[in-house]
N, C-alpha and C positions, 0 to 999 in steps of 0.2 A: 619394848624391853632388847631386842637386840642390838640396836643403836645404842643403848643405856649403857649394855654390860661389853660392847666394843669402845664405847669411849673411856670407859673406866679400866679398858685392857692397855690403851692407849699411855694413859694416864699414867696409870703403874709401870710400865714399861721407859716411859721418861722420866720417872722418880726414878727409878732404878737408875737409870743410867745419870741423873743426879748424882746421886749417894756415890757411884763409883768416881767421879770426877771429884768429888769432896776429898774421899781418899786419897786419889792419885796427886793433888791437886797440892792438900798436905805435905804429904813426901818430898812433892818437887819445888815446894817453896821451901821446906827445910834443907834440903840439898841444893838448892840456889844458896841459900845463904850462906850454907857452907861452902860451895864451890867459888863463891865470889869471895871470901876469905882468902881461899886457898892461892884463886888469883892474885890477889894483891897481895899475899905473903909470895909468891914465885916474884911477880913483877919489880917488888919492892929488893929483892934478892940476888936479881941475875940484870943486866943489861939489855935494851932490847934485841942485840944481836945475837946475847947467849939466849932467849925467849923463845927467840926465832929458831934456833937451834932445837930446841924443845919440841918444839912445834911440827917442825920437819922429821924429828927422829920418828913421831907417832902420825905424820901424813902417808906415810907408804902402810904402815900395819893395819891403819883402823882404815885404810879404803880396803886391806884384804879381806880384813874381820867384817867389814860393813858388807862386801862382796859376796861372802860366806856365809854368813849368816841367815841371807837371803827373807823367801815370804813363804817359811814352811808350815810357819801358821795359819796361811791363807787353808791349806789345806784341813788343819785341824779343825778350823769353824764352818768353814762351806761344807764339807764331807761329817762334820760330827756332832754341829750344835744342832739340827733339828733330828735327828736320828735319835742323838739322847734325850732331847726333849721327850720322843716318841717311846724311849722303853728299850731301844735296840742297840745293843752290847756289841756287838763283832762290827759293823760298819763304824762306828767309834773308838775300837781297836784297831783297828784297819788304819785308820786315818792319823791318829797315832803313831803307830810303829812306822808309816811309811813316811811321816814327818821327820821322824826320829833319823831314821836310816838316811834322810837326803840330807840331814845336818851332818852327820857324822864323816858321809863323803867327802864335803865343802869344806869339811876343818881340815881333812888332811890335804885337800887340795890346795886350799887357800893358806894353809904353811908354809906350803911347799913353795907356794910363789910368791910366800912375803921376802922370805928367807934367802931366795935366789935373788929377788929383785934388790934387796939392801945390800947383801953381798958386790952385786955387780954395777949397781946405778943409785947409791947413795949420793957419792959424790959428784954427780952430776947434777942435781938438785939445790948443791947448797949444803948439803951435811960434811960435817971435818970428817977427813979420814980419820982421825983418833977416838970419835963414837963409833965404829964400824958395827962393834964388840955390844954396844947398848942398844943399835939397832936390829940387833936379832936378838937379846932379851927381850926387847919392847914386843918383837915379833911374837914370841911364846908366851911372853904375860897374856897378850891381848886379843891374840886370834883365834886358841883350841876353845875357850869359854864362851866366848862371845858368837862363836857359828851355833853350838848348842843353843843359843840364848833365844832365837825365834822357837822353836819350838815346845820348849818350854815354859817361855811364857805362854803360847796359845793354849797350853795346857791347863796353865792358871786361870786364863782370859774364859776357856771351855768350863770350868767348874764355879764359876763365878767367885774366882778368889783375888777378887781385885785387892784385897788389903795385903795380901803377902806381894803380890807385884809393888803395890806404892811402897814397902818397906827397901826395894833393891836400891834405888838412889839416894835415900838417907844413909845407907851401910856405906857404901861406895863412898861416898863424900865424906863421911865421919873419918873414915880410913885414910884416907888423901890427905884430909887438912892435919891429922896426927902423924901421920909418915912428913907432910909437910913442916912440922912445928921440928921435927928431930931433924930434918937435912937443913932447913934454916939454921938451928941450934947449933949446928957441927960444921957450919959451910958445907954441905954436900954438893952446893955448885949443879952444871947442866945435868949429871950420874943420878944425883939424889934425886932430885925433882923428876926426874925423867922414870926413875925407879919406883917415886911415890905413888905417880900417876899409875901405872902399868900393874901393881902388885892391888892397890885397890880396884883399879878393873874388873881385874880376875877375882877379888875376893866378892864382889858383887854380881857376876855372873856365876859362880860355885853356888852363893846363896838360893836364887833361882833355881837350879841345876836339884838341888837337892830337896827346896821344897815342892818340885813338881814330882818329883821320887815318891816324897811321901803320900800329897794328893792324890796320885795314882793307886797307891796301895790302900788310902780309905776309903776309893770306892770302886775295888776288885777290879782296876785296871793293872796291867804290867811295864813296866818303862824299859819297852823290846825293840830296838829299832830293829827295822828290817835291810838286812845286806841282800837280799833279792828283789829289788826295787821292783822290775818287769815283771815278775812276777805277782806282785802283792797288786799293781795295778791295774792287771787285769784283772782283778777281784773286786776293785771299786768302778764309780761311774764311772762313763766314758768322757773323756776331758780333762782328768787329772794331770797327764802330764803337758797338755797344750796351757792350761793354767800355771803351772809349776813353770814353764819356759818362761812365758809371755810375763808374769808376776817379777820372778826375778830376774830378766835380762831388764827390763822396764825400773824396775826397783835399784839394781847394781846402775847402769846409767844413770838415772834420779841421783843417788849417792855416790859416785864418781865426779860430780862435776865438782866440789869443793873444794877435797883435797888435788885434782887435777891442777885447781884456780893455784892452789896453795906453791903449787911447786912449777906453774910457768912462773907465778911471784918471782918465788925463791929465784928462777933462772934468768929474770932479766932484770930483777929488780933490789934481791939480795934478801939477807935473813931477816932486817930489822924490817920492812916491808911487812914482810911475810907473819909478821908480831902483829902488826897491825890489823893487816886482815883477818887474823885468827883471834884476838881479841875482840873486832866487832864483830865476827860471824859465833864465836863463842855467848857471846851478850844477847845477840840476836835471838839465838836459838834456847837460850833458857827462860828469855821471854815469849817465846814462841811452843812455850812445853804445854800452856793450854790447848793448844790445839792439838796436840798430839797425844792430850792428857783425854779429850773428847772422842777422839778416833778407838783410843783402846777402851774405853767405858762405851761406846753406843754399839761397837762392831759385832761383839757378841749376839746382841739383841736382834741388831738388823738381820745377821747370818739365819736367826732361827725364825723370822717373820718370811711372809709369803711374798715376792715380789711385787708380785701380780696385784695383791690388794694395795688398798690407799692407807694399811698403816705404816710400813717404812718409809711411803712418800711423808707422810704425816709428821712422822719421827726426826728425819732429816730435813723438813721445812722446821724445825722448831732450835735444831740444833743452829744451821744457819745466821738464825736470830742471834742465838748466843756466840756464834763465832764472831759474827759483824760485831756487834758488840765489843767482844774482848779484844777482837784484831783492833780498830780503834781505840782502847783503853791502852794495846799496848805501844801501838805508834807515839801517842803521846809522852807515855813515859821515856821512847826515846830521847822522843824530841825536850821535854824539858826534865828530866833526871838525867840525861846520858852526863851531862855536864860534871856534877858532883860525883857521879860512880867513877868517872876516869878520872877525875881530882884526884880519887883516894889509890891509883895507881902512883899517882908519879909523873911528874910534868913533862917527861921523855915522851911518855904515851896518848898525850892529846891529840895528838895530829890523826889517832882512830877515830876520835870521835864524826868528825863530818863525814868518814866514810858510813859509820853506824847508821848516822841519823840517812843518810840518801839511799842505803839498805832497806830502809825500817817499811820502805809500802810492799815489801814482800812480805812482810807477816800479814796485810789483809788477803791476798790473794791464796799465799798457804793456807792460811783456817776456813779460807770460804771455797777452799780446790777440796780441800780432806773429804769432809763428809760425800761430795758427788763423784771422788774416787772410787768411794764406798759401795752407791748404788751403782755405777758400771760395773763393780765387780761380781756384786750379786744379781746383776743380770747375764751375767757370761760374756762380758766384754773384755775382755784381760787384752785381746789383742789388740782394741783401740785405745785403751789406757797406755800400752806399751807403744803405740805409735806419737800418741803425745809427748810422754818422756823422752820419748827420741829429737822429735822436735825443740823439747825445752832447752835439752841438751845441747843440742847444735845451735841453739840461740842465743846461749848464752855463750859459748867463746865465739859465734859471730859478731856480739854484740861486744866481745872485748878487744877484737880484731879492729873494730872501728874505732874505739875510743883511745885505743895504747897511745898511738901518738899524742895526744892531746896532753897539756903540761898538768893537767891535774887529773890525773888516769888513775893515780891511788888516791882520788876523793870521791871526786863525780866521777869519773868514767868509771869505775869497777864499781860503784855503788849504783850507778844505775843500769848499769848490763846484770846487777842481780836481780833488780826487782823489776827491769822489763823482761826480763827471762820467768821469773815468776806468776809473768802476768798474762804471759804466751799461755802456759800450762790451760789457767785458771779458766782464760777465756775457749779455748779447746775441751776441756773439761765441760764445761756451758752446752756448747753444742751436742757433745754428746747424750746430755742430758735430754735436750730436746729432741732427739733422735727416738730414743725409746721411750720416753714419756706417754707417747701417743698408742703406740704399741704393745703394752705392757702387759696385755691379758694374754697376750702369742708369747710369752717368754716363758722358757721350762727350766726351773731352777738347777742349777749344778749336781746337787745328790739326786735328781730324781731324773738326770740322765742317762737312761739304759744304754748296752753296749749293745 
């Protein structure tokens, strides 16, 4: 009877994850179609060089926004999910306040660094001097609300409101496309499309912030950022700073790779080459959304389960099978439907197609690696994940240095570097899982670690 109940419980968790994936997938599918229409509209309205200028305008602000948004949702889920399940309110409120406070601190820091970088270094990576003011505006539109998105999305995931999370991307895409149509109608050029991207991004992030505020109020919690983080951390289980340091640093290193590659390509090959890499990376990121949807869907349930039992391992095993099938399907899409998609952009952008096809194997390693990363975090191996991300980031630049001198670098070399770096990360994650599985009974969950 106990085994039957356990099996039923595992099935319920899995079906709940699949329901969340379905909600998110519908939203992402709509956002993907609208995003493709916006990209086509922008590509048809701008030359490759102008398209590259828009990409470069947001390379630095997006990097700072990504670094500033961090992984504060990890605190909410790892230190709040199990207590919420047990009806303990105080630990949940502490986790929420800590995460919000951390995001407010990084918001201020990231905005200052971004504006400073735009003022002093934008021309170094190929941004026109006449677009300096637009670079500052792009930073202010992108960074503040994005930095709060980590904790606010974590709040919605904690309370199982994936439907609200799923609406963010479509809302952003709708606003971006409508603004893009206005820019196209009135020949707004580079500045017009850059403003459309920034305003839409800010609007989508503000929607999530307001939704999180409302959900907290409905559940009798408060949207109260903690500004005395050290004092609050002393009331939380041991290791919260270790988790935040390693998770944020690893995430920052991982997230910094693509913007850094944008700037390297812009420095040595010009804005048009940035446009090709930007298009290929944008399409791959859109296709790879399914892997991110799986992560967003299963992570709250994974954080609630006891890592020492078989349930989380069984859940991740099923997710891995889905990720394998999805990754193979997405690679086939890039290989056989890529020419049709890029034909819509115009002949000037067809050079990006072989680059995307060489980058497409990274989808397999990305989707298979995400569930393993979640297990490692639940096992308290955030430092190990940090080292894996350091090695992966370094390997990307090593591969680029090796292939940069080849005549076909902007297709074969850059694409292969991208895929090989993803493979390195996956193999190290796989090795890490092997080391903890044999001794999983000895693991102490993060929320149980006492001072």
